[in-house]
N, CA, C and O atoms as a MOPAC input file, in Angstrom:
PM7 MOZYME 1SCF
protein

 N      4.51000 1    12.72100 1     2.34500 1
 C      3.60300 1    11.92600 1     2.88800 1
 C      4.02100 1    10.85600 1     4.01900 1
 O      4.90600 1    10.01500 1     3.86000 1
 N      3.36200 1    10.99300 1     5.01100 1
 C      3.54400 1     9.92700 1     6.00000 1
 C      3.33900 1     8.66100 1     5.58900 1
 O      2.61700 1     8.41900 1     4.62100 1
 N      4.16400 1     7.40200 1     6.52100 1
 C      3.90800 1     6.26400 1     6.26500 1
 C      2.21600 1     5.54200 1     6.19300 1
 O      1.79200 1     4.76600 1     5.33600 1
 N      1.57300 1     6.03100 1     7.24100 1
 C      0.19700 1     5.39700 1     7.51100 1
 C     -0.82300 1     6.05600 1     6.21800 1
 O     -1.83000 1     5.45700 1     5.84100 1
 N     -0.38200 1     7.34500 1     5.64200 1
 C     -0.99200 1     8.02700 1     4.34400 1
 C     -0.92400 1     6.69600 1     3.06600 1
 O     -1.74300 1     6.07200 1     2.39100 1
 N      0.81200 1     6.74200 1     3.26300 1
 C      1.14100 1     6.22200 1     1.74000 1
 C      0.54800 1     4.38900 1     2.05800 1
 O      0.45600 1     3.65100 1     1.07800 1
 N      0.39100 1     4.14500 1     2.69100 1
 C     -0.12000 1     2.68400 1     3.10300 1
 C     -1.48000 1     2.63900 1     2.87200 1
 O     -1.83100 1     1.74000 1     2.10800 1
 N     -2.31400 1     3.32800 1     3.30000 1
 C     -3.92800 1     3.48300 1     3.00900 1
 C     -4.08800 1     3.75200 1     1.89000 1
 O     -4.61900 1     2.89600 1     1.18200 1
 N     -3.75800 1     4.82800 1     1.39900 1
 C     -3.78000 1     5.38800 1    -0.11800 1
 C     -3.54500 1     4.06500 1    -1.00100 1
 O     -4.51700 1     3.71700 1    -1.67100 1
 N     -2.40700 1     3.30100 1    -1.08500 1
 C     -1.67900 1     2.35000 1    -1.97000 1
 C     -3.05000 1     1.16500 1    -1.81000 1
 O     -3.72400 1     0.84600 1    -2.78900 1
 N     -3.25900 1     0.69800 1    -0.63000 1
 C     -4.37600 1    -0.28900 1    -0.34800 1
 C     -5.69500 1    -0.05600 1    -1.08700 1
 O     -6.16800 1    -0.97100 1    -1.76100 1
 N     -6.28700 1     1.08600 1    -0.99600 1
 C     -7.82300 1     1.66900 1    -1.17800 1
 C     -7.58600 1     1.72100 1    -2.86000 1
 O     -8.43300 1     1.20800 1    -3.59200 1
 N     -6.36600 1     2.38300 1    -3.43000 1
 C     -5.93000 1     2.25700 1    -4.65000 1
 C     -5.92500 1     0.83900 1    -5.62500 1
 O     -6.51300 1     0.77100 1    -6.70400 1
 N     -5.22600 1    -0.14300 1    -5.08100 1
 C     -5.54500 1    -1.23900 1    -5.37600 1
 C     -7.14400 1    -1.93500 1    -5.46200 1
 O     -7.62300 1    -2.37000 1    -6.51000 1
 N     -7.66400 1    -1.93800 1    -4.47700 1
 C     -8.95100 1    -2.22400 1    -4.05100 1
 C    -10.20000 1    -1.40000 1    -5.19900 1
 O    -11.32600 1    -1.83700 1    -5.43700 1
 N     -9.57000 1    -0.11000 1    -5.77300 1
 C    -10.67900 1     0.64700 1    -6.21100 1
 C    -10.60600 1     0.54800 1    -7.77300 1
 O    -11.54900 1     0.68900 1    -8.55300 1
 N     -8.90600 1     0.19800 1    -8.16400 1
 C     -8.86000 1    -0.35200 1    -9.34900 1
 C     -9.36800 1    -1.71600 1    -9.62100 1
 O     -9.75400 1    -1.85400 1   -10.78200 1
 N     -9.45600 1    -2.60300 1    -8.97900 1
 C    -10.07700 1    -3.80500 1    -9.23200 1
 C    -11.57800 1    -3.68500 1    -9.33400 1
 O    -12.22200 1    -4.45600 1   -10.04500 1
 N    -12.22500 1    -2.57600 1    -8.52100 1
 C    -13.49300 1    -2.47600 1    -8.77600 1
 C    -13.90100 1    -1.83100 1   -10.13400 1
 O    -14.84300 1    -2.27600 1   -10.79000 1
 N    -13.26300 1    -0.91900 1   -10.47300 1
 C    -13.23400 1    -0.68900 1   -11.47600 1
 C    -13.15600 1    -1.33600 1   -13.13600 1
 O    -13.76600 1    -1.21200 1   -14.19800 1
 N    -11.93100 1    -2.12600 1   -12.55000 1
 C    -12.09900 1    -3.01900 1   -14.05300 1
 C    -13.04400 1    -4.27600 1   -14.13800 1
 O    -13.25300 1    -4.92900 1   -15.16100 1
 N    -13.65700 1    -4.53800 1   -12.70800 1
 C    -14.54600 1    -5.29900 1   -12.98100 1
 C    -15.69400 1    -4.41000 1   -13.93700 1
 O    -16.26900 1    -4.77100 1   -14.96500 1
 N    -15.79600 1    -3.04100 1   -13.14100 1
 C    -17.10400 1    -2.40100 1   -13.90600 1
 C    -16.87400 1    -2.33300 1   -15.36000 1
 O    -17.85500 1    -2.06700 1   -16.05500 1
 N    -15.70600 1    -2.53700 1   -15.94900 1
 C    -15.42200 1    -2.19700 1   -17.09500 1
 C    -15.53500 1    -3.83100 1   -18.11400 1
 O    -15.46600 1    -3.92000 1   -19.34000 1
 N    -15.67600 1    -4.68300 1   -17.35600 1
 C    -15.42900 1    -6.39000 1   -18.01600 1
 C    -16.71200 1    -7.24300 1   -17.32000 1
 O    -17.49000 1    -6.76400 1   -16.49400 1
 N    -16.74400 1    -8.49500 1   -17.80400 1
 C    -17.92000 1    -9.23800 1   -17.61100 1
 C    -16.92400 1   -10.18400 1   -16.88200 1
 O    -16.25800 1   -11.00800 1   -17.51000 1
 N    -16.83500 1   -10.01200 1   -15.34100 1
 C    -16.33100 1   -11.29900 1   -14.46400 1
 C    -14.79600 1   -11.64000 1   -14.95300 1
 O    -14.27100 1   -12.72700 1   -14.70900 1
 N    -14.29300 1   -10.82500 1   -15.50700 1
 C    -12.97000 1   -11.48200 1   -15.89500 1
 C    -11.77400 1   -11.03200 1   -14.77900 1
 O    -10.60800 1   -11.35400 1   -15.01100 1
 N    -12.08500 1   -10.35800 1   -13.69300 1
 C    -10.89800 1    -9.74200 1   -12.91700 1
 C    -11.70500 1   -10.16200 1   -11.70200 1
 O    -12.87800 1    -9.85500 1   -11.49100 1
 N    -10.91400 1   -10.91200 1   -10.92500 1
 C    -11.08100 1   -11.98400 1    -9.67900 1
 C    -12.47400 1   -12.32100 1    -9.53600 1
 O    -13.19900 1   -11.57300 1    -8.88100 1
 N    -12.88100 1   -13.25100 1   -10.01700 1
 C    -14.39100 1   -13.72700 1   -10.21600 1
 C    -14.29700 1   -14.42300 1    -9.08600 1
 O    -13.20200 1   -14.78700 1    -8.65700 1
 N    -15.64200 1   -14.73500 1    -8.36500 1
 C    -15.99800 1   -15.55500 1    -7.36600 1
 C    -16.11800 1   -17.05000 1    -7.33400 1
 O    -16.74900 1   -17.45300 1    -8.31100 1
 N    -15.85400 1   -17.67700 1    -6.80400 1
 C    -16.48200 1   -19.27800 1    -6.69700 1
 C    -14.79400 1   -19.99600 1    -6.87100 1
 O    -14.65800 1   -21.18800 1    -7.14700 1
 N    -13.75900 1   -19.18500 1    -6.68800 1
 C    -12.59000 1   -19.71000 1    -6.96300 1
 C    -12.64200 1   -20.76900 1    -5.53000 1
 O    -13.14500 1   -20.51300 1    -4.43700 1
 N    -11.91100 1   -22.07000 1    -5.99300 1
 C    -12.13800 1   -22.85900 1    -4.83000 1
 C    -10.60100 1   -22.35700 1    -4.00100 1
 O     -9.55400 1   -21.94700 1    -4.50300 1
 N    -10.99300 1   -22.59700 1    -2.46800 1
 C    -10.11700 1   -21.77500 1    -1.59200 1
 C     -9.30700 1   -22.73600 1    -0.87500 1
 O     -8.94900 1   -22.41100 1     0.25700 1
 N     -8.95200 1   -23.86900 1    -1.33500 1
 C     -7.62100 1   -24.72900 1    -0.64300 1
 C     -6.72300 1   -23.62000 1    -0.51200 1
 O     -6.67800 1   -22.46300 1    -0.92800 1
 N     -5.78300 1   -24.62500 1     0.45400 1
 C     -4.42800 1   -23.90200 1     0.40300 1
 C     -3.61600 1   -24.22100 1    -0.61900 1
 O     -2.55400 1   -23.59900 1    -0.59600 1
 N     -3.72300 1   -24.82300 1    -1.32800 1
 C     -2.68200 1   -24.94000 1    -2.38400 1
 C     -3.40900 1   -23.70200 1    -3.62200 1
 O     -2.70400 1   -22.85600 1    -4.17200 1
 N     -4.46800 1   -23.80400 1    -3.79800 1
 C     -4.68600 1   -22.26400 1    -4.49900 1
 C     -4.52500 1   -20.99000 1    -4.01500 1
 O     -4.57900 1   -20.09300 1    -4.85700 1
 N     -4.30500 1   -20.62200 1    -2.63700 1
 C     -3.89800 1   -19.58300 1    -1.89500 1
 C     -2.40300 1   -19.54200 1    -2.17500 1
 O     -1.84300 1   -18.50000 1    -2.51500 1
 N     -1.73900 1   -20.76500 1    -2.01600 1
 C     -0.28100 1   -21.00900 1    -2.25600 1
 C      0.28000 1   -20.23300 1    -3.52000 1
 O      1.33500 1   -19.61300 1    -3.65500 1
 N     -0.70200 1   -20.45100 1    -4.35200 1
 C     -0.16800 1   -20.39500 1    -6.06700 1
 C     -0.90600 1   -18.59900 1    -6.38600 1
 O     -0.64200 1   -17.91600 1    -7.37600 1
 N     -1.58300 1   -18.30400 1    -5.55200 1
 C     -2.10400 1   -16.81600 1    -5.70200 1
 C     -3.42900 1   -16.93800 1    -6.51200 1
 O     -3.74600 1   -15.96200 1    -7.19200 1
 N     -4.32600 1   -18.15500 1    -6.51000 1
 C     -5.04400 1   -18.28000 1    -7.07200 1
 C     -6.57700 1   -18.01900 1    -6.32500 1
 O     -7.53900 1   -18.78400 1    -6.24600 1
 N     -6.41700 1   -16.79300 1    -5.87500 1
 C     -7.35000 1   -16.43700 1    -4.72300 1
 C     -7.75500 1   -15.05400 1    -4.52500 1
 O     -6.74000 1   -14.37200 1    -4.66300 1
 N     -8.85800 1   -14.24600 1    -4.24100 1
 C     -9.31300 1   -13.19700 1    -3.81400 1
 C     -8.56000 1   -12.52300 1    -2.65900 1
 O     -8.56300 1   -11.31800 1    -2.40900 1
 N     -7.91900 1   -13.48900 1    -1.99900 1
 C     -6.85800 1   -13.17100 1    -1.00800 1
 C     -5.54000 1   -12.90600 1    -1.48300 1
 O     -4.95100 1   -13.85900 1    -1.99400 1
 N     -4.88400 1   -11.67200 1    -1.41200 1
 C     -3.64100 1   -11.63700 1    -1.86300 1
 C     -2.74200 1   -10.73500 1    -1.12100 1
 O     -3.25700 1    -9.83500 1    -0.45700 1
 N     -1.37100 1   -10.87500 1    -1.15300 1
 C     -0.44900 1   -10.44000 1     0.00200 1
 C      0.17800 1    -9.08100 1    -1.05000 1
 O      0.67200 1    -9.16100 1    -2.17500 1
 N     -0.02700 1    -8.06600 1    -0.32700 1
 C      0.56500 1    -6.73300 1    -1.11200 1
 C      2.14400 1    -6.80100 1    -0.17500 1
 O      2.37600 1    -6.98700 1     1.02000 1
 N      2.92900 1    -6.58200 1    -1.23300 1
 C      4.51400 1    -6.45500 1    -0.53700 1
 C      4.73000 1    -5.25200 1    -0.54100 1
 O      4.55800 1    -4.68500 1    -1.62000 1
 N      5.21400 1    -4.35700 1     0.73500 1
 C      5.66500 1    -3.28100 1     0.43100 1
 C      6.96900 1    -3.17000 1     0.89500 1
 O      7.31000 1    -3.86500 1     1.85200 1
 N      7.94000 1    -2.22100 1     0.24000 1
 C      9.48400 1    -2.23300 1     0.81800 1
 C      9.43900 1    -0.66700 1     0.28900 1
 O      9.42800 1    -0.15900 1    -0.83300 1
 N      9.42100 1    -0.17200 1     1.57000 1
 C      9.71000 1     1.73100 1     1.58200 1
 C     10.91900 1     1.86300 1     2.34300 1
 O     11.47500 1     1.02700 1     3.05500 1
 N     11.34500 1     3.45400 1     1.98800 1
 C     12.50700 1     4.11400 1     2.45500 1
 C     11.63700 1     4.98100 1     3.24500 1
 O     10.83400 1     5.72700 1     2.68400 1
 N     11.76300 1     4.91900 1     4.67300 1
 C     11.19700 1     5.75800 1     5.44800 1
 C     11.99500 1     7.10500 1     6.07600 1
 O     12.84200 1     6.52900 1     6.75900 1
 N     12.12900 1     7.88600 1     6.17700 1
 C     13.00100 1     8.95700 1     7.04500 1
 C     12.09700 1     9.51900 1     8.23700 1
 O     10.97300 1    10.00400 1     8.11000 1
 N     12.88500 1     9.33900 1     9.53300 1
 C     12.16700 1     9.94100 1    10.85900 1
 C     12.66800 1    11.35300 1    11.13900 1
 O     13.87000 1    11.52200 1    11.34100 1
 N     11.76200 1    12.44000 1    11.16500 1
 C     12.47600 1    13.87600 1    11.18700 1
 C     11.99500 1    13.94800 1    12.62900 1
 O     10.93100 1    13.44700 1    12.99400 1
 N     12.84400 1    14.60600 1    13.43700 1
 C     12.67300 1    15.26800 1    14.78700 1
 C     13.34200 1    16.21600 1    15.31100 1
 O     14.48300 1    16.22400 1    15.77400 1
 N     12.25600 1    17.34200 1    15.17300 1
 C     13.07500 1    18.73000 1    15.25800 1
 C     12.80100 1    19.00600 1    17.04700 1
 O     11.90400 1    18.61600 1    17.79500 1
 N     14.11500 1    19.91800 1    17.29600 1
 C     13.83400 1    19.89100 1    18.92300 1
 C     12.41300 1    20.88000 1    19.23300 1
 O     12.06300 1    21.95700 1    18.75100 1
 N     11.97700 1    20.25200 1    19.95400 1
 C     10.79700 1    21.13200 1    20.20000 1
 C      9.55600 1    20.96800 1    19.96800 1
 O      8.60300 1    21.52400 1    20.51400 1
 N      9.57200 1    19.88700 1    18.82300 1
 C      8.29100 1    19.60600 1    18.29500 1
 C      8.10300 1    17.83700 1    18.02100 1
 O      9.05600 1    17.06100 1    18.08000 1
 N      7.04300 1    17.52500 1    17.79700 1
 C      6.88100 1    16.11500 1    17.76500 1
 C      7.65700 1    15.35500 1    16.45100 1
 O      7.37700 1    15.63100 1    15.28500 1
 N      8.33000 1    14.69200 1    16.71200 1
 C      8.59500 1    13.76600 1    15.47200 1
 C      7.78900 1    13.09300 1    14.57400 1
 O      6.57500 1    13.18100 1    14.75500 1
 N      8.24100 1    12.37800 1    13.55500 1
 C      7.22100 1    11.86900 1    12.50700 1
 C      7.45000 1    10.93300 1    11.69200 1
 O      8.66700 1    10.84700 1    11.85500 1
 N      7.13000 1     9.94700 1    10.72300 1
 C      7.53300 1     8.94400 1    10.05900 1
 C      7.15400 1     9.20500 1     8.78800 1
 O      5.96100 1     8.90600 1     8.72600 1
 N      7.53000 1     9.60400 1     7.74100 1
 C      7.52400 1     9.80000 1     6.46600 1
 C      8.07300 1     9.06000 1     5.39000 1
 O      9.25800 1     8.72900 1     5.34800 1
 N      7.00700 1     8.72300 1     4.28300 1
 C      7.67800 1     8.06200 1     3.39500 1
 C      8.54900 1     8.71500 1     2.55200 1
 O      8.17000 1     9.81800 1     2.15700 1
 N     10.11500 1     8.13000 1     2.00500 1
 C     11.04800 1     8.91000 1     1.17500 1
 C     10.67100 1     8.57300 1    -0.47200 1
 O     10.48000 1     7.41900 1    -0.85700 1
 N     10.60900 1     9.58000 1    -1.23300 1
 C     10.32700 1     9.11500 1    -2.51000 1
 C     10.55000 1    10.54600 1    -3.46800 1
 O      9.98000 1    11.63700 1    -3.49400 1
 N     12.03800 1     9.74900 1    -4.46400 1
 C     12.68300 1    10.84000 1    -4.99100 1
 C     11.51400 1    12.08900 1    -5.96400 1
 O     11.85000 1    13.18300 1    -6.41700 1
 N      9.98200 1    11.35500 1    -6.04500 1
 C      9.42700 1    12.48300 1    -6.87200 1
 C      8.27500 1    13.12800 1    -6.09300 1
 O      7.45700 1    13.83400 1    -6.68400 1
 N      8.20300 1    12.91200 1    -4.85700 1
 C      7.19300 1    13.42300 1    -3.63900 1
 C      8.35000 1    14.37300 1    -2.73200 1
 O      9.46900 1    14.04800 1    -2.33500 1
 N      7.72400 1    15.45300 1    -2.60600 1
 C      8.40300 1    16.47000 1    -1.26900 1
 C      9.49500 1    17.41200 1    -1.88700 1
 O     10.24000 1    18.11600 1    -1.20500 1
 N      9.50500 1    17.34200 1    -3.34600 1
 C     10.59400 1    18.51200 1    -3.62900 1
 C     10.04700 1    19.78500 1    -3.41700 1
 O      8.85900 1    19.99100 1    -3.66200 1
 N     11.01500 1    20.92800 1    -2.85700 1
 C     10.43900 1    21.98200 1    -2.38400 1
 C     11.39600 1    22.50100 1    -1.79500 1
 O     12.38900 1    21.77800 1    -1.72100 1
 N     11.49100 1    23.79300 1    -1.20900 1
 C     12.32400 1    24.49100 1    -0.35300 1
 C     11.44400 1    24.43000 1     0.69200 1
 O     10.23900 1    24.17700 1     0.71800 1
 N     12.33500 1    24.73700 1     1.66400 1
 C     11.53700 1    25.02500 1     3.41800 1
 C     12.22800 1    26.02500 1     4.28100 1
 O     13.42400 1    26.08000 1     3.99500 1
 N     11.95000 1    26.66600 1     5.04300 1
 C     13.23200 1    27.04300 1     5.87100 1
 C     12.38800 1    26.62700 1     7.59800 1
 O     11.23300 1    26.58800 1     8.02000 1
 N     13.58900 1    26.41500 1     8.08300 1
 C     13.35500 1    26.32900 1     9.59600 1
 C     14.19800 1    26.58900 1    10.64500 1
 O     15.39000 1    26.71300 1    10.36500 1
 N     13.88800 1    26.68800 1    11.67600 1
 C     15.01200 1    27.07300 1    12.65400 1
 C     14.96100 1    26.02900 1    13.57200 1
 O     14.00000 1    25.26800 1    13.68900 1
 N     16.04400 1    25.98300 1    14.26200 1
 C     16.21200 1    25.07200 1    15.54300 1
 C     17.38500 1    23.90900 1    14.96700 1
 O     18.10400 1    24.01700 1    13.97300 1
 N     17.29900 1    22.64300 1    16.06600 1
 C     17.81600 1    21.73200 1    15.72200 1
 C     17.03100 1    20.61500 1    14.97100 1
 O     15.92300 1    20.30700 1    15.41100 1
 N     17.54300 1    19.97000 1    13.83500 1
 C     17.08100 1    18.80400 1    13.28200 1
 C     17.74100 1    17.62700 1    12.84500 1
 O     18.69100 1    17.80300 1    12.08300 1
 N     17.39600 1    16.27200 1    13.21300 1
 C     17.77500 1    15.24800 1    13.17000 1
 C     16.78900 1    14.12800 1    12.24700 1
 O     15.59200 1    13.90000 1    12.42200 1
 N     17.65500 1    13.55900 1    11.27700 1
 C     16.98800 1    12.85800 1    10.06900 1
 C     17.99800 1    11.39400 1    10.49000 1
 O     19.20900 1    11.33500 1    10.69900 1
 N     17.15400 1    10.51600 1    10.50400 1
 C     17.23600 1     9.02300 1    10.32500 1
 C     16.30400 1     8.01400 1     9.02000 1
 O     15.08200 1     7.88600 1     8.95200 1
 N     17.20200 1     7.49500 1     8.22900 1
 C     16.41200 1     6.61400 1     6.74000 1
 C     16.48800 1     5.68100 1     7.31100 1
 O     17.38200 1     5.45500 1     8.12700 1
 N     15.37500 1     4.74800 1     6.96200 1
 C     15.65500 1     3.03900 1     7.41700 1
 C     14.62800 1     2.41500 1     6.21600 1
 O     13.59700 1     2.99600 1     5.87800 1
 N     15.00100 1     1.37600 1     5.74300 1
 C     13.71900 1     0.63000 1     4.59200 1
 C     13.39800 1    -0.26500 1     5.30500 1
 O     14.07600 1    -1.04900 1     5.97000 1
 N     11.93500 1    -0.11500 1     5.12100 1
 C     10.97800 1    -0.88700 1     5.90300 1
 C     10.35600 1    -2.13300 1     5.00900 1
 O      9.86200 1    -1.74500 1     3.95000 1
 N     10.28700 1    -3.60500 1     5.24900 1
 C      9.90900 1    -4.11700 1     4.34000 1
 C      8.59800 1    -4.98500 1     5.03100 1
 O      8.81200 1    -5.23900 1     6.21600 1
 N      7.31100 1    -5.47600 1     4.52400 1
 C      6.18900 1    -5.83500 1     5.19300 1
 C      5.62200 1    -6.34500 1     4.54300 1
 O      6.12800 1    -6.34100 1     3.42100 1
 N      4.27300 1    -7.12500 1     4.64000 1
 C      3.48900 1    -7.84200 1     3.79000 1
 C      2.23500 1    -7.49200 1     4.50100 1
 O      2.16300 1    -7.53500 1     5.72900 1
 N      1.06300 1    -7.08000 1     3.59400 1
 C     -0.08300 1    -7.31900 1     4.40900 1
 C     -1.09700 1    -8.25200 1     3.54000 1
 O     -0.89300 1    -8.10900 1     2.33400 1
 N     -1.80900 1    -8.88100 1     3.75300 1
 C     -3.34800 1    -9.71300 1     2.97900 1
 C     -4.38300 1    -8.71800 1     2.70400 1
 O     -4.94600 1    -7.90800 1     3.44100 1
 N     -4.47000 1    -8.92900 1     1.70700 1
 C     -5.64400 1    -8.15900 1     1.26600 1
 C     -6.91500 1    -8.56900 1     0.67900 1
 O     -6.63400 1    -8.83200 1    -0.49100 1
 N     -8.05600 1    -8.74800 1     0.84500 1
 C     -9.27000 1    -9.48600 1     0.22100 1
 C     -9.81800 1    -8.52700 1    -0.91100 1
 O    -10.53200 1    -7.54000 1    -0.73700 1
 N     -9.36300 1    -8.99300 1    -2.03400 1
 C    -10.03100 1    -8.45900 1    -3.12800 1
 C    -11.58000 1    -8.27400 1    -3.25500 1
 O    -12.31300 1    -8.83500 1    -2.44000 1
 N    -12.03700 1    -7.58600 1    -4.14300 1
 C    -13.89600 1    -7.49300 1    -4.02900 1
 C    -13.72100 1    -8.32700 1    -5.29700 1
 O    -12.88100 1    -8.17800 1    -6.18400 1
 N    -14.93800 1    -9.46500 1    -5.16700 1
 C    -15.30300 1   -10.66500 1    -6.31200 1
 C    -15.95600 1   -10.11300 1    -7.41300 1
 O    -16.58000 1    -9.07600 1    -7.19000 1
 N    -15.96100 1   -10.48600 1    -8.36300 1
 C    -17.13300 1    -9.92100 1    -9.27000 1
 C    -18.41500 1   -10.85500 1    -9.71500 1
 O    -19.14400 1   -10.77600 1   -10.70300 1
 N    -18.40700 1   -11.74400 1    -8.63300 1
 C    -19.24100 1   -12.78700 1    -8.92900 1
 C    -18.57200 1   -14.26800 1    -9.34200 1
 O    -17.36800 1   -14.51300 1    -9.41400 1
 N    -19.91600 1   -15.37900 1    -9.64700 1
 C    -19.23100 1   -16.43500 1    -9.71900 1
 C    -18.43200 1   -16.50700 1   -11.13900 1
 O    -18.53800 1   -15.66300 1   -12.02900 1
 N    -17.61100 1   -17.67700 1   -11.18300 1
 C    -17.22100 1   -18.21800 1   -12.49100 1
 C    -18.00600 1   -18.33600 1   -13.33900 1
 O    -19.02100 1   -18.80500 1   -12.82400 1
 N    -18.23000 1   -18.08400 1   -15.02900 1
 C    -18.90700 1   -18.65100 1   -15.77400 1
 C    -18.47600 1   -19.56200 1   -16.81100 1
 O    -19.30600 1   -20.10300 1   -17.54200 1

């Protein structure tokens, strides 16, 4: 899986999981109307959350073709493939944070 697809899928899964939980409860998940002061955001009491990623990526570059950046995961990508040519791989760990505004389920009751 390439890095772009991994990040997009993870963020969409988080938002959709919150929406699913909200539809099965009565405003218990991410209620609206929470005071948005600096202190509340600092302590994580907000619909704005920071999603932290730490992923190991592998850059594949095969001579004569375009390079790509993929997420290395021991559970994904098992298989056998055959290639001809010269191949170079480098692995690195990326750490980054993405702010995400979660959907709210109405005002606090």
